[in-house]
C-alpha positions as CSV (number, residue, x, y, z in Angstrom):
1,M,57.7,-26.7,-6.9
2,I,54.8,-28.1,-9.1
3,V,51.5,-29.1,-7.8
4,G,48.3,-30.5,-9.4
5,V,45.2,-28.4,-7.9
6,H,41.5,-29.7,-7.9
7,P,39.5,-26.2,-7.7
8,L,36.7,-25.6,-6.2
9,A,35.1,-23.7,-9.3
10,G,32.5,-26.3,-10.9
11,F,34.2,-28.8,-13.5
12,D,36.4,-31.8,-12.7
13,K,40.0,-31.2,-13.9
14,L,43.5,-31.1,-12.0
15,L,44.9,-27.8,-13.1
16,H,48.7,-27.7,-12.1
17,Y,50.3,-24.4,-10.8
18,R,53.7,-23.5,-9.5
19,V,54.1,-22.9,-5.5
20,P,56.2,-19.7,-4.7
21,D,59.5,-20.0,-2.8
22,S,57.6,-17.9,0.0
23,M,55.3,-20.7,0.4
24,H,57.5,-24.0,0.4
25,G,57.0,-26.0,3.2
26,A,53.8,-24.5,3.8
27,V,51.7,-26.3,0.9
28,A,51.4,-30.4,0.9
29,V,48.9,-32.7,-0.5
30,G,45.3,-32.0,1.2
31,S,46.5,-28.3,1.3
32,L,43.8,-25.6,1.0
33,V,45.0,-23.2,-1.7
34,R,43.6,-20.4,-3.7
35,V,44.9,-20.3,-7.3
36,P,43.9,-17.8,-10.4
37,I,41.6,-19.2,-13.0
38,L,40.9,-17.0,-16.0
39,K,40.6,-13.8,-13.9
40,M,39.2,-15.0,-11.0
41,Q,40.6,-16.4,-7.8
42,H,39.2,-19.9,-6.6
43,L,39.5,-22.3,-3.9
44,G,41.3,-25.7,-4.2
45,V,43.0,-28.4,-3.0
46,V,46.5,-29.9,-3.7
47,G,46.2,-33.3,-5.2
48,V,49.3,-34.3,-6.1
49,I,53.0,-33.1,-6.1
50,G,54.8,-33.0,-9.7
51,A,55.2,-31.2,-12.8
52,P,52.6,-32.3,-15.6
53,A,54.1,-34.4,-18.5
54,D,53.1,-32.3,-21.4
55,F,52.7,-28.6,-20.2
56,P,55.7,-26.3,-20.4
57,I,56.3,-25.3,-16.9
58,D,57.9,-21.9,-16.8
59,R,54.1,-20.8,-18.1
60,L,52.3,-22.1,-15.2
61,K,50.8,-19.7,-13.1
62,F,51.7,-19.2,-9.5
63,I,49.5,-20.2,-6.5
64,T,47.8,-17.0,-4.5
65,E,47.6,-18.1,-1.2
66,S,47.6,-21.3,1.1
67,L,45.2,-20.7,3.9
68,H,45.9,-22.6,6.7
69,P,49.4,-23.7,8.1
70,Y,48.1,-27.4,7.8
71,P,46.1,-29.3,5.0
72,A,42.8,-29.4,5.2
73,L,42.4,-33.0,4.0
74,T,44.8,-35.8,5.1
75,P,46.3,-38.1,2.1
76,D,43.7,-40.6,2.7
77,L,40.7,-38.3,2.8
78,V,42.4,-36.7,-0.9
79,A,41.9,-40.9,-1.8
80,L,38.7,-41.2,-0.5
81,A,37.5,-38.2,-2.2
82,H,38.2,-39.8,-5.5
83,W,36.7,-42.9,-4.2
84,I,33.3,-41.5,-3.0
85,A,33.1,-39.2,-6.3
86,S,33.4,-42.5,-8.5
87,Y,31.5,-44.9,-6.6
88,Y,28.7,-42.4,-5.9
89,A,28.7,-40.8,-9.4
90,A,29.3,-37.3,-7.8
91,P,31.4,-33.9,-8.7
92,L,34.8,-34.1,-7.3
93,D,34.5,-30.6,-6.5
94,S,31.3,-31.0,-4.3
95,V,32.6,-34.1,-2.6
96,I,35.6,-32.1,-1.2
97,E,33.8,-28.9,-0.3
98,T,31.1,-31.6,1.7
99,M,34.8,-33.1,3.4
100,I,35.9,-29.4,4.2
101,P,33.6,-27.5,7.2
102,A,32.7,-23.9,5.6
103,A,34.5,-22.0,8.1
104,V,37.5,-23.4,7.0
105,R,36.9,-22.8,3.5
106,R,36.4,-19.6,4.1
107,G,39.9,-18.8,6.0
108,A,38.6,-18.2,9.3
109,G,40.8,-17.9,12.1
110,V,41.6,-18.7,15.9
111,K,39.4,-16.8,18.3
112,M,41.9,-14.6,20.6
113,R,41.0,-12.3,23.4
114,S,42.6,-9.5,25.1
115,L,43.6,-9.9,28.6
116,L,44.3,-6.6,31.3
117,I,46.5,-6.4,34.6
118,A,48.1,-3.8,36.3
119,N,51.8,-3.5,35.8
120,G,52.8,-2.5,39.4
121,R,51.3,-0.6,42.2
122,L,51.2,3.2,42.5
123,S,52.3,5.0,45.5
124,A,49.4,6.5,47.8
125,E,50.4,10.1,46.4
126,E,50.2,9.1,42.9
127,A,47.2,7.2,43.4
128,A,45.5,10.4,44.9
129,T,46.9,12.7,42.3
130,L,45.4,10.2,39.7
131,R,42.1,10.1,40.8
132,R,42.1,13.6,41.0
133,R,42.9,14.1,37.4
134,A,41.6,11.1,35.9
135,P,39.0,9.7,38.0
136,A,38.2,7.4,35.3
137,Q,41.5,5.9,34.5
138,A,41.9,5.4,38.6
139,R,38.6,3.2,38.7
140,L,40.1,0.9,36.3
141,L,43.2,0.8,37.6
142,E,42.0,0.0,41.4
143,F,39.7,-2.6,40.1
144,L,42.9,-4.7,37.9
145,G,45.0,-3.9,41.1
146,R,42.3,-6.1,43.1
147,Q,42.7,-9.0,40.7
148,F,45.1,-12.0,41.1
149,R,45.6,-12.9,37.4
150,P,44.6,-11.3,33.7
151,Q,41.3,-10.6,33.2
152,P,39.5,-10.5,29.6
153,K,39.5,-6.7,28.2
154,A,35.6,-6.5,27.4
155,L,35.1,-8.0,31.2
156,V,37.0,-5.1,32.8
157,L,35.8,-2.6,30.3
158,A,32.2,-3.4,31.0
159,R,32.4,-4.0,35.1
160,T,34.0,-0.7,35.4
161,H,32.4,1.4,32.8
162,T,34.9,2.9,31.3
163,Q,35.7,3.6,27.5
164,A,38.3,1.8,25.4
165,A,40.2,5.6,25.2
166,V,40.7,5.5,29.2
167,L,42.0,2.1,28.7
168,R,44.9,2.8,25.9
169,A,45.9,6.0,28.3
170,L,46.8,3.9,31.3
171,V,48.5,1.1,28.3
172,E,50.8,3.8,26.9
173,R,51.7,5.3,30.2
174,G,52.8,1.4,31.1
175,L,50.3,1.2,34.2
176,V,48.2,-1.6,32.6
177,H,50.0,-4.7,30.5
178,E,48.0,-6.3,28.1
179,T,48.3,-9.5,26.1
180,T,46.2,-11.6,24.2
181,E,45.2,-15.5,24.7
182,R,43.6,-17.9,22.3
183,V,39.9,-18.7,23.2
184,E,39.5,-22.6,22.9
185,R,35.5,-23.1,21.4
186,E,35.1,-26.1,22.4
187,A,31.5,-28.0,21.9
188,Y,29.6,-29.1,25.1
189,A,32.7,-28.1,27.3
190,D,30.2,-28.0,30.2
191,D,27.8,-30.7,29.7
192,T,27.4,-33.8,32.2
193,A,25.5,-36.2,29.9
194,L,22.2,-35.0,30.3
195,G,22.3,-35.0,34.3
196,E,23.5,-38.8,34.0
197,A,26.2,-39.6,37.0
198,V,29.3,-41.3,34.6
199,T,31.8,-42.8,36.5
200,T,36.0,-42.9,35.0
201,Q,35.7,-46.7,36.6
202,A,35.4,-48.9,33.7
203,P,32.9,-51.7,34.9
204,A,33.9,-55.4,34.9
205,L,33.0,-57.2,31.7
206,N,31.1,-60.0,31.2
207,E,32.6,-63.3,29.2
208,E,31.1,-61.9,26.0
209,Q,32.5,-58.3,26.4
210,K,35.9,-60.1,27.2
211,V,35.9,-61.8,24.1
212,A,34.6,-59.2,21.8
213,S,37.1,-56.8,23.7
214,A,39.9,-59.1,23.0
215,E,39.3,-59.7,19.3
216,M,39.2,-55.9,19.0
217,A,42.3,-55.1,20.9
218,S,44.1,-57.9,18.7
219,A,42.5,-56.4,15.1
220,I,44.1,-52.8,16.3
221,A,47.7,-54.4,17.5
222,S,48.1,-56.1,13.7
223,G,48.0,-52.5,12.5
224,R,46.0,-54.2,9.5
225,F,42.4,-53.4,7.7
226,G,39.7,-55.0,9.3
227,V,35.8,-54.9,9.6
228,S,34.0,-56.1,12.7
229,L,30.7,-56.4,13.2
230,L,29.5,-56.1,16.8
231,H,25.8,-57.8,17.4
232,G,24.5,-56.9,20.7
233,V,21.1,-57.0,22.0
234,T,19.6,-53.8,23.6
235,G,21.5,-53.3,26.9
236,S,24.4,-55.9,26.3
237,G,27.0,-53.3,27.2
238,K,28.1,-52.5,23.3
239,T,29.2,-49.1,24.4
240,E,32.1,-50.5,27.0
241,V,33.4,-52.5,24.2
242,Y,33.7,-49.5,21.9
243,L,35.8,-47.6,24.6
244,R,37.9,-50.7,25.4
245,A,38.7,-50.5,21.5
246,I,39.4,-46.7,21.7
247,Q,41.6,-47.2,24.9
248,S,43.4,-50.1,22.7
249,A,44.1,-47.6,19.7
250,L,45.0,-44.4,21.6
251,S,47.2,-46.6,23.7
252,G,49.2,-47.5,20.6
253,G,49.5,-43.7,19.4
254,G,46.7,-43.8,17.2
255,G,43.7,-41.9,16.3
256,V,40.4,-42.7,17.1
257,M,36.5,-41.8,15.2
258,L,33.3,-42.6,16.8
259,L,30.1,-42.3,14.8
260,V,26.7,-41.8,15.9
261,P,23.5,-41.7,13.4
262,E,21.9,-38.5,15.2
263,V,23.4,-35.2,16.2
264,A,21.0,-35.6,19.5
265,L,23.0,-38.7,20.8
266,T,26.2,-36.8,20.1
267,P,26.3,-34.8,23.8
268,Q,25.7,-38.2,25.7
269,T,28.4,-40.3,23.9
270,V,30.6,-37.2,24.1
271,S,30.3,-36.9,28.1
272,R,30.9,-40.7,28.4
273,L,33.7,-40.7,26.3
274,R,35.6,-37.6,28.0
275,T,34.7,-38.8,31.3
276,R,36.3,-41.8,30.5
277,L,39.7,-40.7,28.8
278,E,40.5,-38.5,32.2
279,A,41.2,-41.9,33.2
280,I,42.1,-44.4,30.5
281,A,44.4,-41.6,28.3
282,P,44.9,-38.4,30.2
283,G,45.2,-35.6,28.1
284,H,43.1,-36.7,24.9
285,R,40.9,-34.3,23.9
286,C,37.8,-35.2,22.3
287,V,36.8,-33.3,19.6
288,V,32.4,-32.7,18.4
289,W,32.1,-32.7,14.8
290,H,28.5,-32.2,13.2
291,S,26.5,-29.7,11.6
292,H,24.9,-27.9,13.9
293,L,27.7,-26.7,16.2
294,S,28.8,-22.9,15.6
295,E,31.4,-22.0,12.9
296,G,33.4,-21.1,15.2
297,E,33.0,-24.6,17.4
298,R,33.7,-26.6,13.8
299,F,36.5,-24.4,12.9
300,D,38.7,-25.0,16.4
301,G,37.5,-28.9,16.4
302,W,39.5,-29.2,12.9
303,M,41.9,-26.9,14.1
304,A,42.9,-29.3,16.8
305,L,42.4,-32.5,14.7
306,A,44.2,-31.3,11.9
307,S,47.3,-30.4,13.9
308,G,47.4,-33.3,15.9
309,E,46.4,-31.5,18.9
310,A,43.4,-34.4,19.2
311,K,43.3,-37.5,18.1
312,V,40.0,-38.3,19.1
313,V,36.5,-37.0,17.2
314,V,32.9,-37.9,17.9
315,G,30.1,-37.4,15.8
316,A,27.8,-38.0,13.2
317,R,27.7,-38.5,9.3
318,S,30.1,-36.0,8.6
319,A,32.6,-37.0,11.2
320,V,33.5,-39.5,8.8
321,F,35.7,-36.7,6.9
322,A,37.3,-35.3,9.8
323,P,41.5,-34.7,9.5
324,V,42.4,-37.4,12.2
325,R,45.9,-38.1,12.0
326,D,47.2,-41.7,12.1
327,L,43.5,-43.4,12.0
328,R,43.8,-46.4,13.8
329,L,40.1,-47.4,14.8
330,I,36.3,-46.1,13.6
331,V,33.3,-47.1,15.1
332,V,30.0,-46.8,13.9
333,D,27.1,-46.9,16.4
334,E,23.9,-47.9,15.5
335,E,25.3,-48.9,12.0
336,H,22.0,-49.5,10.7
337,E,20.4,-46.2,10.9
338,P,19.1,-44.6,7.4
339,A,20.7,-41.3,9.0
340,Y,24.1,-42.5,7.9
341,K,22.7,-41.9,4.1
342,Q,23.1,-38.2,2.8
343,D,20.0,-37.2,1.1
344,E,21.7,-34.7,-1.6
345,T,24.8,-34.6,-3.5
346,P,27.3,-36.6,-3.0
347,R,24.4,-39.4,-1.7
348,Y,27.1,-41.3,-0.2
349,H,26.3,-43.3,3.0
350,G,28.6,-42.7,6.0
351,R,28.7,-46.0,7.6
352,D,30.3,-47.6,3.9
353,V,32.3,-44.5,3.3
354,A,33.8,-45.4,6.8
355,V,34.6,-49.0,6.0
356,M,36.4,-47.4,2.6
357,R,38.5,-44.9,5.0
358,A,39.5,-47.5,7.2
359,K,40.7,-49.8,4.5
360,L,43.0,-46.7,2.9
361,C,44.4,-46.0,6.6
362,S,44.9,-50.0,7.2
363,A,42.9,-49.4,10.0
364,S,40.1,-51.4,11.9
365,C,36.3,-50.4,11.7
366,L,33.7,-51.6,14.3
367,L,30.4,-51.6,13.4
368,G,27.4,-51.9,16.1
369,S,24.3,-52.8,16.1
370,A,21.3,-54.8,18.0
371,T,19.9,-54.9,14.9
372,P,22.0,-54.8,11.7
373,S,21.5,-54.0,8.3
374,L,21.1,-56.8,6.7
375,E,23.8,-55.8,4.2
376,S,26.6,-56.0,7.1
377,Y,24.7,-58.8,8.5
378,A,25.5,-60.7,5.0
379,N,28.9,-59.6,5.2
380,A,29.5,-60.9,8.1
381,V,27.6,-64.6,7.7
382,A,29.9,-64.7,4.4
383,G,32.7,-64.0,6.7
384,K,34.0,-60.8,4.9
385,Y,33.3,-59.1,8.5
386,R,34.4,-60.7,12.1
387,L,31.6,-61.4,13.5
388,L,31.3,-60.8,17.4
389,Q,28.3,-61.2,19.3
390,L,26.7,-60.0,22.5
391,P,23.4,-62.1,23.4
392,R,23.2,-61.1,26.9
393,R,22.2,-57.7,28.8
394,V,24.4,-56.5,31.1
395,D,24.4,-57.8,35.1
396,G,21.9,-60.6,34.0
397,R,19.0,-57.9,33.3
398,R,16.6,-59.7,31.3
399,L,15.0,-58.0,28.0
400,P,11.5,-56.6,28.3
401,A,8.3,-58.6,27.9
402,F,6.1,-58.1,24.9
403,D,2.6,-57.1,25.0
404,I,1.2,-57.2,21.6
405,V,-2.2,-55.7,21.1
406,D,-4.8,-56.4,18.2
407,M,-5.8,-53.3,17.4
408,R,-9.1,-54.7,15.3
409,I,-9.9,-55.8,18.7
410,E,-9.9,-53.2,20.2
411,V,-11.5,-50.8,17.8
412,A,-14.4,-53.3,18.2
413,R,-14.5,-52.9,22.2
414,Q,-14.2,-49.1,22.2
415,R,-16.9,-48.7,19.2
416,G,-14.0,-46.7,17.4
417,P,-10.4,-46.0,16.8
418,S,-8.5,-44.9,20.0
419,A,-5.0,-43.8,20.0
420,L,-4.5,-45.9,23.5
421,S,-5.7,-49.5,24.4
422,R,-6.9,-50.6,27.5
423,T,-4.2,-52.7,28.1
424,L,-1.7,-49.5,27.4
425,V,-3.7,-47.3,29.6
426,D,-3.4,-49.9,32.6
427,A,0.2,-50.0,32.5
428,L,0.6,-46.4,32.0
429,H,-1.2,-45.8,35.4
430,A,0.6,-48.7,37.4
431,R,4.0,-46.8,36.0
432,F,2.9,-43.7,37.4
433,E,1.7,-45.2,40.8
434,R,5.0,-46.8,40.9
435,R,6.7,-43.6,40.2
436,E,8.4,-45.1,37.0
437,Q,9.0,-43.7,33.5
438,T,7.2,-44.5,29.9
439,I,8.5,-43.7,26.5
440,L,5.6,-43.4,24.0
441,F,6.5,-43.6,20.6
442,I,4.7,-42.9,17.4
443,N,6.7,-42.1,14.2
444,R,4.3,-39.2,13.1
445,R,4.1,-35.9,13.8
446,G,0.9,-33.5,14.3
447,Y,-2.3,-34.6,16.0
448,S,-3.7,-36.7,12.8
449,S,-2.4,-37.7,9.2
450,S,-5.0,-36.2,7.5
451,M,-9.1,-34.9,7.1
452,Q,-11.5,-36.0,5.5
453,C,-14.8,-35.2,4.8
454,R,-17.4,-38.0,5.4
455,Q,-20.1,-36.9,2.8
456,C,-18.1,-36.5,-0.1
457,G,-15.0,-38.9,0.9
458,V,-12.2,-35.8,-0.2
459,V,-8.9,-35.9,1.5
460,E,-6.8,-32.3,2.0
461,E,-4.3,-32.7,0.0
462,C,-0.9,-30.4,-0.6
463,P,-1.5,-28.4,-3.9
464,H,2.4,-28.7,-3.9
465,C,3.0,-32.3,-3.4
466,S,1.1,-35.6,-4.2
467,V,0.4,-36.4,0.2
468,A,-2.2,-35.5,2.3
469,M,-2.1,-32.6,4.4
470,T,-1.2,-33.5,8.2
471,Y,-3.9,-31.6,10.8
472,H,-1.8,-29.7,13.8
473,R,-4.5,-29.1,16.4
474,T,-2.2,-26.7,18.7
475,D,-2.9,-23.7,15.9
476,E,-5.7,-25.4,13.9
477,T,-3.6,-25.7,10.2
478,L,-3.1,-28.0,7.9
479,R,0.5,-28.7,6.8
480,C,2.5,-30.7,4.3
481,H,5.5,-31.9,5.7
482,L,7.4,-32.6,2.6
483,C,7.2,-28.9,1.2
484,G,6.5,-26.7,4.1
485,E,2.8,-25.7,2.9
486,R,0.8,-24.1,5.5
487,R,-3.0,-22.9,5.3
488,A,-6.2,-23.0,8.3
489,A,-7.8,-26.1,9.0
490,P,-11.1,-26.1,7.2
491,V,-14.4,-25.9,9.1
492,R,-16.8,-27.0,6.3
493,C,-15.6,-29.3,3.3
494,P,-13.9,-27.2,0.7
495,H,-15.3,-29.1,-2.2
496,C,-19.0,-29.9,-1.0
497,G,-19.1,-27.9,1.8
498,A,-20.6,-30.3,4.0
499,P,-19.8,-29.5,7.9
500,D,-18.9,-33.5,8.5
501,I,-14.9,-32.9,7.8
502,R,-13.1,-35.2,10.4
503,W,-9.3,-35.9,11.0
504,R,-7.9,-39.5,10.5
505,G,-4.8,-41.1,11.9
506,L,-2.8,-40.5,14.6
507,G,0.1,-38.2,15.1
508,T,1.9,-36.9,18.7
509,Q,-0.3,-34.6,19.5
510,R,-3.0,-36.8,19.2
511,V,-1.4,-39.2,21.4
512,E,-0.3,-36.3,23.9
513,E,-3.9,-35.6,24.1
514,A,-5.0,-39.1,24.9
515,V,-2.6,-39.2,27.8
516,R,-3.4,-36.3,29.5
517,R,-7.1,-37.4,29.7
518,V,-6.2,-40.7,31.3
519,L,-3.3,-39.3,33.1
520,P,-4.0,-35.5,34.2
521,K,-1.1,-35.2,36.6
522,A,1.5,-37.0,35.2
523,R,4.3,-34.6,33.9
524,L,4.4,-35.0,30.0
525,E,6.7,-33.6,27.4
526,R,6.6,-33.9,23.3
527,I,9.2,-34.3,21.7
528,D,9.2,-34.0,18.0
529,A,10.1,-31.5,15.0
530,D,7.4,-29.0,16.1
531,T,8.6,-28.8,19.2
532,M,12.4,-28.9,19.2
533,S,12.8,-25.7,17.5
534,R,15.1,-24.3,20.0
535,R,18.6,-25.3,20.0
536,H,19.3,-26.9,23.1
537,R,15.8,-27.9,24.1
538,F,16.2,-31.6,23.2
539,R,19.1,-31.7,25.6
540,E,17.1,-30.1,28.4
541,I,14.2,-32.4,27.9
542,L,16.2,-35.7,28.0
543,G,18.2,-34.0,31.2
544,D,14.8,-33.4,33.4
545,F,13.7,-36.7,32.1
546,R,17.0,-38.4,33.7
547,L,16.3,-36.4,36.8
548,G,13.1,-37.4,37.1
549,K,11.4,-34.5,36.1
550,I,9.0,-35.8,33.6
551,D,6.9,-39.0,33.9
552,I,6.1,-39.9,30.2
553,L,8.1,-38.9,27.1
554,V,5.8,-38.9,23.8
555,G,7.8,-38.9,20.6
556,T,8.9,-39.4,16.9
557,Q,12.3,-41.4,16.4
558,M,13.9,-38.6,18.0
559,I,13.7,-41.1,21.2
560,G,13.4,-44.5,19.5
561,K,17.3,-44.8,19.6
562,G,20.5,-44.8,22.1
563,L,18.8,-43.6,25.2
564,D,19.5,-44.9,28.2
565,F,17.3,-44.0,30.9
566,P,17.8,-46.5,34.0
567,N,13.7,-45.6,35.3
568,V,12.3,-46.4,32.2
569,T,10.2,-49.4,32.6
570,L,7.2,-48.9,29.9
571,V,7.9,-48.3,26.3
572,G,4.2,-48.2,24.1
573,L,4.4,-48.4,20.1
574,I,1.3,-46.7,19.5
575,D,1.3,-47.5,15.9
576,A,3.6,-50.5,14.8
577,D,2.1,-51.0,11.5
578,L,3.5,-47.5,10.1
579,S,6.4,-48.6,8.8
580,M,5.4,-51.8,7.9
581,H,3.3,-51.1,5.0
582,M,5.3,-48.5,2.9
583,P,6.1,-49.8,-0.5
584,D,9.7,-50.3,-0.1
585,F,11.4,-53.9,-0.1
586,R,13.3,-52.8,3.3
587,A,9.9,-52.1,4.8
588,N,9.9,-55.6,7.3
589,E,13.4,-55.2,7.8
590,R,12.8,-51.7,9.2
591,T,9.9,-52.4,11.1
592,L,11.6,-54.9,13.2
593,Q,14.7,-52.7,13.9
594,L,12.3,-49.8,15.4
595,L,10.3,-52.2,17.1
596,I,13.6,-54.0,18.9
597,Q,15.6,-50.7,19.3
598,V,12.1,-48.8,21.1
599,A,11.6,-51.3,23.1
600,G,15.2,-51.6,24.0
601,R,15.0,-48.3,25.9
602,A,12.8,-50.1,28.4
603,G,14.0,-52.7,31.4
604,R,17.6,-51.0,31.6
605,G,17.7,-50.5,35.1
606,D,17.4,-52.6,38.0
607,R,13.6,-52.8,37.1
608,A,11.9,-55.5,34.7
609,G,10.8,-53.9,31.7
610,E,7.6,-54.1,29.3
611,V,6.6,-53.3,26.0
612,V,3.4,-52.6,24.0
613,V,2.9,-53.0,21.0
614,Q,-0.5,-51.6,19.1
615,T,-0.9,-53.3,15.6
616,F,-3.5,-54.3,13.4
617,T,-1.5,-56.9,11.9
618,P,-0.1,-58.7,14.8
619,Q,0.5,-61.7,12.7
620,A,3.2,-60.2,10.6
621,E,6.4,-61.7,10.4
622,A,8.7,-58.7,11.8
623,I,6.3,-58.1,15.0
624,Q,6.7,-62.0,16.0
625,F,10.7,-61.8,15.2
626,A,10.7,-59.1,17.3
627,R,8.6,-60.0,20.2
628,H,11.1,-62.8,20.6
629,A,14.1,-60.7,20.0
630,D,15.6,-62.9,17.2
631,F,17.0,-60.9,14.5
632,V,19.1,-63.9,13.5
633,G,15.8,-65.9,12.8
634,F,14.7,-62.7,11.0
635,A,17.6,-62.3,8.8
636,A,17.7,-65.9,7.6
637,A,13.9,-65.6,6.4
638,E,14.6,-61.9,5.1
639,L,17.8,-62.7,3.1
640,K,16.0,-65.3,1.7
641,V,13.4,-63.6,0.0
642,R,15.9,-60.8,-0.9
643,R,17.9,-63.9,-2.8
644,E,14.9,-64.9,-4.3
645,F,13.8,-61.3,-6.0
646,G,17.7,-60.1,-6.4
647,Y,17.2,-57.4,-3.9
648,P,20.4,-56.2,-2.1
649,P,22.1,-57.4,-0.3
650,K,21.9,-60.0,-3.0
651,R,22.6,-57.4,-5.6
652,H,23.4,-53.7,-5.9
653,L,20.7,-51.3,-6.2
654,V,21.2,-47.5,-8.0
655,R,18.0,-45.6,-8.5
656,H,17.7,-43.2,-11.3
657,L,15.2,-40.3,-10.3
658,F,13.9,-37.8,-12.8
659,R,12.0,-34.6,-11.9
660,G,10.3,-32.0,-13.8
661,R,7.2,-29.8,-13.7
662,N,5.8,-30.8,-16.9
663,T,4.5,-34.4,-16.7
664,E,4.1,-35.0,-20.2
665,K,8.1,-34.3,-21.1
666,L,9.3,-35.7,-18.1
667,Q,7.6,-39.2,-19.0
668,F,8.8,-39.1,-22.5
669,F,12.6,-38.2,-21.8
670,T,12.5,-40.7,-19.2
671,K,11.1,-43.6,-21.3
672,H,14.0,-42.5,-23.8
673,W,16.8,-42.2,-21.3
674,S,15.8,-45.8,-19.8
675,R,15.8,-47.6,-24.1
676,L,19.3,-45.9,-24.4
677,A,20.2,-47.3,-21.0
678,A,19.1,-50.8,-21.4
679,E,20.7,-50.6,-25.1
680,T,24.0,-49.6,-23.2
681,L,24.4,-51.4,-20.4
682,G,23.4,-54.9,-21.9
683,A,22.5,-58.2,-19.8
684,A,24.7,-57.3,-17.3
685,V,21.9,-55.1,-15.6
686,E,18.5,-55.4,-14.6
687,L,16.4,-52.8,-15.6
688,R,13.1,-52.2,-14.0
689,G,10.8,-49.2,-15.0
690,P,10.4,-46.3,-15.6
691,T,7.4,-45.8,-13.4
692,P,6.1,-42.9,-11.2
693,A,7.7,-42.9,-7.9
694,P,6.0,-43.7,-4.4
695,I,5.4,-39.8,-4.3
696,E,4.7,-38.9,-7.5
697,K,5.1,-34.9,-6.8
698,I,7.5,-32.7,-4.5
699,K,7.4,-29.0,-4.5
700,D,5.4,-28.8,-8.0
701,E,7.9,-31.3,-9.6
702,Y,6.5,-34.5,-10.7
703,R,8.9,-37.5,-10.2
704,W,9.9,-40.4,-12.1
705,Q,12.5,-43.5,-11.6
706,L,14.0,-46.4,-13.0
707,W,15.8,-49.1,-11.0
708,Y,19.4,-50.6,-12.1
709,F,20.3,-54.4,-10.6
710,M,23.7,-55.1,-11.0
711,D,26.8,-57.5,-9.1
712,A,29.1,-54.5,-9.3
713,V,28.6,-50.9,-9.1
714,A,32.1,-49.1,-10.4
715,P,31.7,-50.5,-14.0
716,V,28.0,-49.5,-14.7
717,I,28.7,-46.2,-13.0
718,G,31.6,-45.6,-15.6
719,Q,28.8,-46.4,-18.6
720,L,26.2,-44.3,-17.0
721,A,28.5,-41.2,-16.4
722,R,29.6,-41.3,-20.2
723,L,25.7,-41.8,-21.5
724,R,24.9,-39.2,-18.9
725,A,27.4,-37.1,-20.5
726,E,26.6,-37.4,-23.9
727,F,22.5,-37.4,-23.2
728,Q,20.8,-33.8,-24.3
729,W,18.9,-33.3,-21.1
730,P,16.7,-30.3,-21.6
731,D,17.0,-27.6,-18.7
732,D,13.4,-28.2,-17.0
733,V,14.2,-31.6,-16.2
734,T,16.3,-32.8,-13.5
735,E,18.1,-36.7,-12.7
736,V,20.0,-37.9,-9.8
737,L,21.6,-41.3,-9.5
738,D,21.3,-42.6,-6.1
739,V,23.8,-46.0,-5.3
740,D,23.0,-48.0,-2.7
741,P,19.8,-46.1,-2.0
742,V,18.3,-46.0,1.4
743,N,14.8,-43.8,1.0
744,L,13.0,-45.2,-2.0
745,M,10.4,-43.0,-1.8
């Protein structure tokens, strides 16, 4: 038997090997194997089965080892790896490494534990003799004699304060029987949805939910590839449509994948799904898949899916690579979220990869959002995707009322900038008196965004990055959130010596301080990257919030999506302008998505919700469309602008980023490359740049960028790949291609 192997050895080439007779039947497409290359052993994945056309078979080396009894990648994942490598201009070995968890690549195994049980009982005389001659053995045997079932060996030795040698003597005499069992390391096995009361009873559907569920059931039953976009307002019951679609796929014997944008949302989703699975599909195990799990949890989850023991996986972006067998449905919740885009090689987009994987499996893909990405919405309008709509909240609940506060007037009224407007303060007091809960959102951590001298005007900047340092009042430090640089906050201006140095802008710490001043008795917690240092802290706070132990949550984007708290009746957006004035063509789209998503956390229970939006630009399109929850109107206006200027989704965009420590050399090579690229690609591609990136320096590296606009990615990426291979890059200049970029900073 001859197989072609993709080695994980830093080069993209298929190498052929012979399979020893002892491994026949254990090696298939997708198997993770160890193979010899020169004098080293390397991991590789079997890509094809069959002999090479132009190489003597008798000269082929043998595969050394097959690491697992099941293929690491299903056949569709092998094909998907090739597509990702070609579409996103990524090395194939890096794609394969991304797909396979590190514990699996290292050849980890299942965890076993020893169990002990007494093997019969001693007579009274034998027991007395044993107590006299070997009291430690007698003590251990008496303990086991009181147990009704086998007990873990480690627990028994700890409880009886006994050494392993004592136990060994009893086992050798046949008085104790020792067995082993597999320990299942299952993530969130004891979670209860952060304190949420989850019912196994499926709620009644409204008419729109019935139509959407029927459409999905029909699509899944057809066994053909198709993509559906579920556009439903916040609180419209999209999750229930997901659950009905999952039930349809499982009842047909298929596998299911449910993707969420953030790891933090996984526990809530997993608990809901597991509870419902007990009712709709008993015996089906739900595997959790994301990067924050322990190695043991990841390996056992992978093993359950690879073996076919489990057919349902829930997780963040990387879960799109889970080895689900007979995949019939992929659900991508909050499909618009930037978190689905990977920031390092391979720079894939989880939503788009999910669509391609569904195509390779002839499965259904369901994208859901209250504020779909304009790329997905344009595909739905054009008829490429099926459009399913949920325009109303469940049970006739009203969307929250919007109060837009013009902070220009507020600054004049309060004679200076303030974190909280009078409108928001009054609303906070009213909710606290009624024992209702509030979420305050600002997408910037720290106390203030910068420190500036009022005498000379100099702003304290990071010495390694071209950004202002953020002031953190808790420890009186200035920090760079890009490279991690930290230093003590100055009392006097380091440049002119003036004592008149002050903070500018807002952050979560400053908002927290302002709330404590106006509501000193309120129970308040802050959620941002600075406070979430402990592994389970986020889940603990949300659990307490659901149980009513916290009155007010202040946080960043971590609390802005996907969370469902019925007692939240007020949401405050402290600075709605933060995302609007970024140098990014998606700034308006992201602002509208942020406003609608965060506002959607209010009024999800029986009581009406209210949203207070603080802004210096109240007439901005994004704010006015969000005020009326008019995503369709916004999309029509924004897509018209995108078409006019040729931005996505009108055309594809590829960002080419160049980095180097010598700014003159970087600029020279970037301009030289851009001339060659323009000559090679011709009129089919529009080049813009090169120009400095919006953040020109990060971690002491200067950054320039070039944009390519095109109708189709594949032919252009092929040309760029050939040109990159021929171009002589200096060692101190790095270049990165980002296809369909999300972050343009």
